[in-house]
C-alpha positions as CSV (number, residue, x, y, z in Angstrom):
1,M,-0.1,0.0,0.0
2,K,3.0,2.4,0.9
3,A,4.5,1.7,-2.5
4,K,1.2,2.4,-4.4
5,A,0.8,5.6,-2.4
6,F,4.4,6.6,-3.3
7,I,3.9,5.9,-7.0
8,I,0.6,8.0,-7.1
9,G,2.4,10.8,-5.2
10,S,5.3,10.7,-7.6
11,L,2.8,11.0,-10.7
12,I,0.8,14.0,-9.1
13,L,4.1,15.8,-8.4
14,A,5.3,15.3,-12.0
15,L,2.0,16.7,-13.3
16,V,2.3,19.6,-11.0
17,V,6.0,20.3,-12.3
18,C,5.1,19.7,-16.0
19,F,1.8,21.7,-16.1
20,V,2.5,24.6,-13.6
21,S,1.6,27.8,-15.0
22,G,4.6,30.1,-15.5
23,A,6.9,31.8,-17.8
24,Q,9.5,28.8,-17.7
25,A,7.4,25.8,-18.2
26,Q,3.7,25.0,-18.8
27,Y,4.1,21.9,-20.5
28,C,6.4,18.7,-20.4
29,P,6.8,16.9,-23.7
30,N,5.7,13.2,-23.2
31,V,9.0,11.9,-24.7
32,P,9.3,7.9,-24.2
33,F,12.3,6.6,-22.0
34,F,14.8,4.1,-23.3
35,S,17.5,2.8,-21.3
36,Q,20.7,1.5,-22.8
37,H,20.6,-1.1,-20.2
38,N,17.5,-2.8,-21.2
39,A,18.0,-6.5,-21.6
40,E,16.3,-6.5,-25.0
41,W,19.2,-4.6,-26.6
42,K,22.1,-3.9,-23.9
43,S,24.2,-6.9,-25.3
44,K,23.9,-5.8,-28.9
45,I,27.2,-4.7,-30.5
46,L,27.1,-0.8,-31.3
47,G,27.6,-0.3,-34.9
48,C,30.9,-1.8,-36.1
49,C,33.0,-1.2,-33.1
50,S,34.0,-3.5,-30.1
51,R,31.3,-1.9,-27.6
52,Y,27.9,-2.7,-26.6
53,I,24.9,-0.6,-26.4
54,N,24.9,-1.3,-22.6
55,D,28.1,0.6,-22.2
56,A,28.3,2.9,-25.1
57,G,24.7,3.5,-26.4
58,C,23.9,6.7,-24.8
59,A,23.7,8.4,-28.1
60,V,21.5,5.9,-30.0
61,S,19.3,5.7,-27.0
62,S,19.0,9.3,-26.9
63,A,18.1,9.6,-30.7
64,A,15.5,6.7,-30.2
65,M,13.7,8.6,-27.6
66,M,13.3,11.5,-29.8
67,L,12.4,9.5,-32.9
68,K,9.8,7.7,-31.0
69,Y,8.5,11.1,-29.6
70,Y,7.9,12.5,-33.1
71,D,6.8,9.2,-34.8
72,P,5.0,7.2,-31.9
73,Q,3.8,4.6,-34.6
74,S,7.3,3.6,-35.5
75,N,9.0,0.3,-34.1
76,V,12.0,2.5,-33.1
77,N,14.2,1.6,-29.9
78,P,17.8,1.5,-29.4
79,G,18.0,-2.0,-30.7
80,T,16.2,-1.5,-33.9
81,L,17.8,1.9,-34.4
82,N,21.4,0.4,-34.0
83,A,20.7,-2.3,-36.4
84,W,19.5,0.1,-39.1
85,L,22.2,2.7,-38.5
86,T,24.8,-0.2,-38.9
87,A,23.3,-1.2,-42.3
88,N,23.0,2.2,-43.6
89,K,26.4,3.9,-42.7
90,G,25.0,5.5,-39.8
91,Y,28.0,5.4,-37.7
92,S,31.0,7.7,-38.0
93,G,34.2,5.8,-37.1
94,C,32.1,2.6,-36.3
95,C,30.8,4.0,-32.8
96,D,29.7,7.6,-33.1
97,T,26.1,8.1,-34.0
98,F,25.7,10.1,-37.3
99,W,22.6,12.3,-36.3
100,P,21.3,13.2,-40.0
101,I,21.3,9.7,-40.9
102,A,19.4,8.7,-37.7
103,A,16.7,11.0,-38.8
104,N,16.2,9.0,-42.0
105,Y,14.8,6.0,-39.9
106,S,11.4,7.8,-40.1
107,S,10.0,9.7,-43.0
108,K,8.3,11.8,-40.2
109,V,11.3,13.2,-38.6
110,T,14.1,15.2,-39.7
111,L,17.1,16.8,-38.1
112,E,16.9,20.5,-37.3
113,T,20.4,21.3,-36.1
114,A,23.4,19.5,-34.6
115,R,26.1,21.9,-33.2
116,D,28.3,22.9,-30.4
117,A,26.5,24.9,-27.9
118,T,26.3,26.0,-24.4
119,L,23.4,25.7,-21.9
120,S,21.7,28.9,-22.7
121,A,21.6,28.1,-26.3
122,I,18.9,25.1,-25.7
123,N,16.5,27.5,-23.9
124,P,14.6,28.8,-27.0
125,Y,13.8,25.1,-28.0
126,L,12.7,24.3,-24.4
127,D,10.6,27.4,-24.1
128,N,8.8,26.2,-27.3
129,Y,8.2,22.7,-25.8
130,K,10.8,21.0,-27.9
131,S,13.2,18.7,-26.1
132,V,16.9,18.7,-26.9
133,I,19.5,15.9,-26.9
134,V,22.7,17.4,-25.4
135,R,26.3,16.2,-24.9
136,V,27.8,16.2,-21.3
137,K,31.0,15.2,-19.6
138,S,31.0,11.3,-18.8
139,L,30.8,10.6,-15.0
140,V,32.2,7.2,-15.7
141,T,35.1,7.7,-18.4
142,P,37.5,10.3,-17.6
143,G,37.7,12.7,-20.8
144,G,34.7,10.9,-22.2
145,Y,31.2,12.2,-22.9
146,H,27.7,11.2,-22.6
147,F,24.3,12.1,-24.2
148,V,21.1,12.8,-22.5
149,V,17.6,14.3,-23.5
150,V,16.7,17.4,-21.8
151,L,13.0,17.4,-21.6
152,Y,12.1,20.9,-20.2
153,R,13.2,23.5,-17.8
154,Y,11.5,24.9,-14.7
155,A,12.6,27.3,-12.0
156,G,16.1,27.1,-13.0
157,K,16.4,23.4,-13.3
158,Y,16.9,21.4,-16.5
159,Y,14.8,18.1,-16.3
160,I,16.4,15.2,-18.3
161,L,15.9,11.6,-19.4
162,D,19.2,9.8,-19.0
163,P,19.7,6.6,-21.0
164,S,22.4,5.4,-18.3
165,D,19.4,5.1,-15.8
166,A,17.8,1.7,-15.4
167,Q,14.5,3.2,-15.4
168,R,12.8,6.8,-16.0
169,T,13.6,9.0,-13.1
170,N,12.8,12.7,-12.4
171,I,16.5,14.0,-12.4
172,T,18.1,17.3,-13.7
173,L,21.2,18.4,-15.4
174,D,22.5,19.2,-12.0
175,K,23.8,15.6,-12.1
176,Y,26.3,16.9,-14.8
177,N,26.9,20.3,-13.3
178,N,24.6,22.0,-15.8
179,T,27.3,22.0,-18.4
180,I,26.9,20.9,-21.9
181,D,29.1,21.3,-25.2
182,R,26.9,20.1,-28.0
183,M,23.1,20.0,-28.7
184,I,21.1,17.9,-31.2
185,V,17.6,18.9,-32.2
186,Y,15.0,16.7,-34.2
187,K,11.7,18.1,-35.4
188,K,8.6,16.5,-37.3
189,T,9.2,16.7,-41.2
190,A,7.1,19.6,-42.8
191,A,4.2,18.5,-44.5
192,A,4.2,19.1,-48.2
193,P,2.5,22.3,-49.4
194,S,-1.1,21.6,-50.7
195,R,-2.1,21.9,-54.4
196,Q,-3.7,25.2,-53.4
197,A,-0.8,26.4,-51.8
198,N,1.3,26.0,-54.8
199,I,-1.0,27.9,-57.0
200,A,-1.4,30.8,-54.5
201,T,2.6,30.9,-54.4
202,T,2.7,31.0,-58.2
203,W,0.1,34.0,-58.5
204,A,2.0,35.8,-55.9
205,A,5.2,35.5,-57.9
206,L,3.6,36.8,-60.9
207,K,2.4,40.2,-59.2
């Protein structure tokens, strides 16, 4: 009974945080969570390198989260995306996820940007309810890096989904000292213009 009450209380707290009225956050994108440690894919070789998704699959897991968010009907998860990237030259140097190629997994998703960035650069995206993949310093490998998904920000805190977690938890970028050096943003593929829109554009160009 105590465990059930705790779960209900946690859900209520999450709703309060995600939907609170204010300038910083009114909505928490419902991005699905994938752990790189999931038994279904953790033992799969990452790309063509000598490492496994379990210990080096943070990028492909983060990409899978965003692809599933924008295309809920797809079968994407870290395992299926890894296999597809491996077969479609989607890894740079065998191990590093090639972000533009990952977007091609779904016709409904495209890459908006992938660039070096500091924390303030992601604020405009978060303020428009668009979650962002960011690169942080690894807490496990000295000099290494790690990828997480920043869901939203509220009251100065950046709430994240961390693929190195075994399950979805409500944690923030405080875990990584609120420091990033790269950002990756996906978005829905723009719908093709309608026939009427094309005609209107043509007449406008003739004026």
